[in-house]
N, C-alpha and C positions, 0 to 999 in steps of 0.2 A: 403440274394440276392435270391429271388426265377424266378425260371425256371422252365422250362420243357425238359427233354432229351431223345432220343430214343434210347428205348433199344435194337435197333438189330447193322447193319453192319454199317450204315453213321456215328451214337453216334454224331445225329445232336442237337442241342439246339435251344431250342425256348422262348421268353416274353411270347407264349401265347397259350394256354391249345389248345389245340387240336389233330392230328391226323398225322402223319406222310408221307410226301407228296414228299420223296426223293426220285429219280430214280435208281432203283435196290436195295433199302434199302430191305434187307430182311423182317423188319416188314410194311413196305408199307402200310398205311392205317390203322394203329393199332394207340392204344391210346398211345401217349408219357406218361411218365413217369414223377411226381411232384420231386424235386431235393432242396432242399436248403441248398447247397455247400458254402462254403463259399471262396472257390481260385478258380469257374469255374472249377476245373478240375472230375467235378461229383465223389467223394467218393474212388477217388485211382488213377484218370487218364486213358489214353487206354492202353491197353494191346495190342503188337503184339507178332498173334501166328507163328510157320509155318505151312507146308500141315497135317502133324499130330496132330495139336494141342499144340504143346510141344508153350509154353512162352519164344520169346526169349528177350536178353538185351543186351545194349552195351557191345560191344567185346566179341560176341559168335562168335565163328567160326560155319558157314553154309558149306553146299555143295548142287550144284543141284542136281534136281532129274529130267529131262532131257532137253533133246540139245536147246539151245537159240540165235539163230538168233540177232545179232547187226543189229538194224536197220541203212542204210545208212551206212553199210560197208556188205562184204563178210564174216564178224569173224561169225564164233559158236564157241557160251563154252561149252561145252560138259557136257553130263550125272555125275559127281560124280564131278565134276571142286570144289574144293574148295574155299569160300572164307576165308580169318581170320577178327577177329575183324573187325565185321557190326559197324555200329551207327546205330540208331531208330530212323525214323526221324517224323512228327508231323503224319504223318497217318498211323494208325494200319497196314495196306496192306501193306504199299513199308518198304525199308532196303538200305541206304545206303551199295554198298561193294567196296572190293578193288580188279579187276585181274590183277598183276604186276603195272602198270603203270595207268590201265584205271580206272577212277571210274565209278561208275554205278547205278542207281537207279534201282532195281527190285523187282515184285511183291511179298508177301512171302510164293503165292501161287504152286511157284514153287521152296524155297527149305526148305531142314530139317537141323534142328540142327546136330551136329556131335558131 
């Protein structure tokens, strides 16, 4: 299965050779890299990292590095609040967390591995 992938933050894949045109990608307009993977995971899959670049895995405990207001409510999750047993999503920039009975998806840029 020959295709091309972006080595930037978007991890985009294309059937045609060319440049990455994804908005917001840090490698936008640079050449896509040739990939001949068989499983479609491009040699190991997507790696999810916290704000310091530490690799996150399912079941890790993380804490917030800044106060985050929850949209649509007046609730604010304070800096230092711990989320236990996170779950990774398909997007390497997001993880699913549980605070008490509330499950939310958070951006990894606001998290640090405990």
